N, C-alpha and C positions, 0 to 999 in steps of 0.2 A: 653639482648633480649627484644624484646618490641612485643604486642599482641595487633591486633586491633578486636573490638567484634561490630559486626555490624548486628542489627537488622533484619532477612528477611522481606521485604515486609511490613515493619512493621505497616501502618497504617491498612493496610487488614487483617494484623495478628490479631492486637489489636481488630478487629469486630469480627474474628473469635471466639477469644478465651473466648468469653461470647456467643456464640450460638453456642451448636454441627449440628445444621442444618447448618449450613455454613463448615462444616468441610471441604469438598470434592467440592464445589460450586465456580464458578469462581464470583469472588469480588472485585467491583473497588470503590474507594471511591473520589469522587468529593470537590474541591476546594473550596473557598468562593464564595455564590451566586449558588452555583450548576452551576459553569461556565465550567472547565476541569477536567478531568480525572488526579489526582496526585498520585495513587495510585492502584496497581493492585496485585493478588493475582497467582500466578503460574498458576494455570487453567485457569485463566484471559488471561493472556499472551500467552498461548498456542493458544485462539483463532483468538491473532493476532491484541489484543487491542493495541495502541500505548499510549504511556505515553504522556499528552499534550492535548490528543483528544478532539475537545469540545464537551460537554457531547451531544447538539442537534442533530450535524450531526450522532452521532452512539444510539440516543436513540432506534430509532427501532430495531438493530442488536444486542442490550444487550438485549432488551426484548425477540426477537426470540430465544437468545442462553441460554435464563434463567439467565443472568448474574444479582447477588443481588448491588445493587448499594446504595451507602451508602453517605451521606453528611459529611462533616471532623467535628469530635467530637473532638476538640483540647483539650477538659478538659479531656475524657478518654485516649487520648494517652499521654500527659504531665505525669499525673500520672501513667501509666502503664511502662514511661520511669524511672520515680523517683525509681521504686520499680527493676527495672532492674539494675541501675546503683548502689541501697544500697545491693543487691547481692554481686557484684563486691567487695563493699569497703568493704565486710566480706569478701572476702575471696583473695582479692588481697591487699596488702597496700598502693601501688602507682599506682593511676589512673588519666587519664584526661578526661571530660565529654567535648568531641567532636562535639557533635549534638544531636539531642533527640533520634537519634536510633544509634549511633556511639560512642564509648571510645575508647581510650587508654588506654593499661595498660603497666607497668614495670616488665617483668617476671624473670629477672635475680639477683630479690631479695629473691626469694621464697625458701622454703626449701623443694627442692621436689626431688626425683631420676629420676622421670621420667616425663617432661614436657609435654610431648603427651597426658599423660594418665590425668594429671592437668587439661588441656586444654579440653579434652572432657569431663572428668568429671562436669568441668563446664558450658559446653552445655549442658549436660543433667538436672544440677540443674534450668538452667536459665528457660528451658522448663517446666522441671516438675513442679517450683515453679510461672511460669506467663504464659504456654502455648504458650509462644512466639519464633519461632524459630530464634537461631541465627548463625551467620558464624565467626571463630576467624583464622587469620591468624599471623603467627608471623617469626619474622625475625627480622635481628642485628640491626634493625634500623626504625623508624616509616616508613619511606618508604617503606619501602622493605616489614613490616607489612600490610599498605596498601594494596601493590601490590599481596600480598598471599592470604588476603582476598576476592579482585574482579575476581582471577582466579578462587579461590576454588568455589566462589558462579556461576561464569559465563560458566566455561569451565568445571570444575572436577566436579560440582553439588554436592559437600560433605560439609561436615561444620566446618571442620578444615584441614589446610595446616600449616607446619612447613616448611620453607623455610632458609635449613642450607648447604645441599649438593650444591657443584658449580655447578655441570651438571643440576640439577632442576633447579636453580636458571637462569643457561643460558634460559633452555627452556621455565620458566615462561616470561622472558623477549623477549624473540623471536616470541612469541607468541603475546604478550599483542601488541594491536595498541597503537601510541604515545600518540594520544587523547585521552585511556582512563587511562593515567597515572597521579595521584593525582599532584595538583600544576600546570599542563600544560592546558592552556584554546586555547579553536578554535584558537587565534590570532596566539600565540604561534605554535599550529601545522601546521597552514598553512604555517605559514615562514620555519619550517624543512621541510615541503614536496618539499621544493623548493631546500632543501639541500639533498633529496636521505634520510630522514629521517624517515621513517614509522613505526617501531617499536622501544618499550623501549629497545632493545638489540644496534638497529644501534644509539641510543641517545648515550649510555656511550662508544660507540667507537668514537665520536667527541672527539678532544682536548680541555683541558680546555681553552688554548687561544680562539678558535674559539667561544666557548662559551661564553665567558666574553667579546670578541668582539662584539657578535651578540643577545647577549640577556641582561643579567643579573646577578647580585650575585647569587639569588635564585634558577636559574636554576644551574648554577655550584653548590649549595650544594643537589642540586636532584640527582644530578650525583654522589657525593660523597655518599650519603645516598644510593644510589641504589648500590655501589663499598664496600658498607659495613660498612662505617665509619659515625659513629653517630654524627648528626649534630642539628637536633631538639629536642632537650630534652624534658619529659613531660612538661606540663603548668599549674602545682598543682590547682595554684590560678589564677583563671582567671581574665585577665586584666579587670580593671575596664570599665564602657562602659563611651561614651562622652555623649550620648544623650539615651533618653528611648523613643521611639515612640508607642503609638496608634492610628489605624487608621482604616477603612473599607472602600471596594463600598456597597454602599447601594443595598439593594434587589429591589429600587423600587429608581424611581427619586424622588429627596425631590425640594419642595419650599417652604414651610410652616418654618418660622425664630422658632418657637415651637419645631417639630423635630430635627432642626440644635442644636437647645439649650440641647434637653435633650441628642442626641449623644455626642455633646461636653463635657458634662459634664459624662459622663458616661467614655470617654477615659481620661479626666484629673483626673478621680479617680483611674481607671486603672495603670495608672502612679505614683501615689503617692501612694499607694499600694507598686509596684515593689520598689520604693525607699525605701519604709521602710523596707520592704524587704532584701533590701540591705545594710541597714543600711547606706543610703547616702540623700542627698540634693539636690535641685535645686536652681538653681540663676535664672534662665530663663525661661518662656514658649512659643512655637511657635504654634500656630493658622492657619489652613491652611481647603482652600474649593476649589475644583474646580466642573466643569460640566465635561457633559459627551462627549469627545474629539471625541468620533465615530459618534456620533448624529447632524450628518452636519446641520440637518433640524433644530437645535437649538441654539438659541445664546449661546455663549460661553464665559465663565469667569473663571479666579480662581485668587488666591489671597492669601496673608497670611499678619498675624501677630505676630510680638515677643515684649511679655511684660515681661517686668524686674518685678522682684520679689523684696517686700519692704527689704523682708532678705530671704538669704536661708532656704529652707522650705522642708519639706516632708507632709507636711498639706493639706489632700485630700480637705478641707474646702479653704484653702487659694489658692491651685492651679486650683480649678474648677471657682472660682471667680475670678483670671486671666484670664484664658482661655475664660469663657464669655464677659470679657471685650474685649478679642481678635476678637469675633466671633461677638458681637456688632457693632465693627471698619471695617468688611469686610463684612458682610453679604451684599448683595443688593437685593431688590424684583426683580423679573420679570425674573427670573433665575431657571433652575431646575438642581441642584445639585445631582453628582452620588458620591463624594469621600470627605472625611472629616477627618481630623485628629489632634492630639494634639503630641507634643513633648515636654519632658522637658529637658532642656539643662543645662549646665554649672553646671554639677554632681560634689559633690565633700563629703570628710568621714562625716556624722554629727557629730562626735565628735570632728572634727575641728573645727565647728562654733562655737564663741563665741557668748554670748548675748550682745548686745549694749546696750547703755543708749539712744537711743532715738527709740527702736524695736518698730513697730507700734501694736505688740501683744506680749500676753506674753508668750514666747515658751516652758514653763514648762506644763502651762495648755493648752496648744493647742497639746502637746505630750503626755497627761494624757488622752483628749479627743480620738487622734488617737488610743492609745492602747486599749482603751475602745472600740472602732470600731471594731478594728481587732480581740480582742477577742469575741465579741458577734459574729461576722459573723464566726470565727474559729466554736465557738460552735453550731450554731445555722444553720450554712450556710449563703454563700454569699449575697443571695438576702432577708436576715433578716430586714436589715437595709440600707435606703438610703437619700440624700440629694434631698430633693423637685425637684430641675431643674433636678433629675434624674428619675422621674417616668413620662411618657407619653403612648402615644399608640404604641410605638417600631416599627412604621415606616421604622425606621433607620437599623433594624435588618437584618441581610443575609438572603435571601432563603434559606431554609435548610428543602425542603420537604420529606429528604430522613434519617432525622438524628435520630442515635441510642440511646439507653438510657447511660446516665452515670454510669455506673454500680460500679465505686468504688470511687465517687464523692460525691452524692445525695443520704442522706439517703431514700426518697421515691423510688429511683430507682435501689435499691440494689436486687440482683438476689433472688428471693425466692424459696424454694426447699419445696415441698408439698409431 
């Protein structure tokens, strides 16, 4: 048996968790630069507020209806996700972290006499320890557990659903639209409509031959999973990334090289920190710039540069230098830039890299320097130490006029009890 834990309205729930005044208030969370609505509390959904709605279009409506608006606080959300995943790991031996707010669990290895009692107790523990409401769906396969979770949230409005009874499974399939099935995208859904497939139940009635001929092996596996045959196992060890990207759309258009240099330096450092956390190194760094394609009144330009590192590394110092070399190669005056980014590519395990006779730097010394940097940041905060090119006026940072406190990751923003 598999279970899927899904945090309800996760970003909005994180905001409510640390502010009791928001408990019964409608809450929305905005995307980067306060652009669009990316999360809604149940109260906000009941007002008819749509996901992806541009903030400027609904600003007056939100204000009129007393909706509390927050800029995305990813530091807070990431730490709350970590806490929830740690709770799951404490009570369930086999889990797969699927996304920031979802995790699959293997439940048939548990020693329990009553699975429903165990799952409901897990829901209560997560809420009591984090104030984040979750829904858990259980089924014989990962696909059925995903189906159960979505049906429990959207139709039954309850926090637990176990799909074991054949009649209940049939009912859920008949009442779930095919476009809502995990793994079926819009393109597949449109194609299935042409063959009068509108529900998940319609889908499982199709012959294997028809699915194989008109779709691919993934669609066939989905059907077999829906029929109770476990095909997708837990991916307990995440697959290695092919690249690490750090990019951002700027809060204002940028034309100064110094501002771009500051932004690229911070992106490159963030890539290097991630590499060290994964114990991997990069062979190549790519830097890219682009103007705003929606500003037809301004001249347009986009370009990228790929810099091969002299030796595979995860050193912030070396990766920043390489990224700035790429920036100098592609920067052009006379343009107003909307977005820039850095990609660390050609990743491989750090242990697999051997020192070379002609390496341009001492890897042991470089590693010692990065270890000291990481320890200082871990102890005193990520803003305690910077490379020179990372410090500036911060014009590249996103607009976040509604940002909440980082309640769990900054000492100066911890809740104070009087």
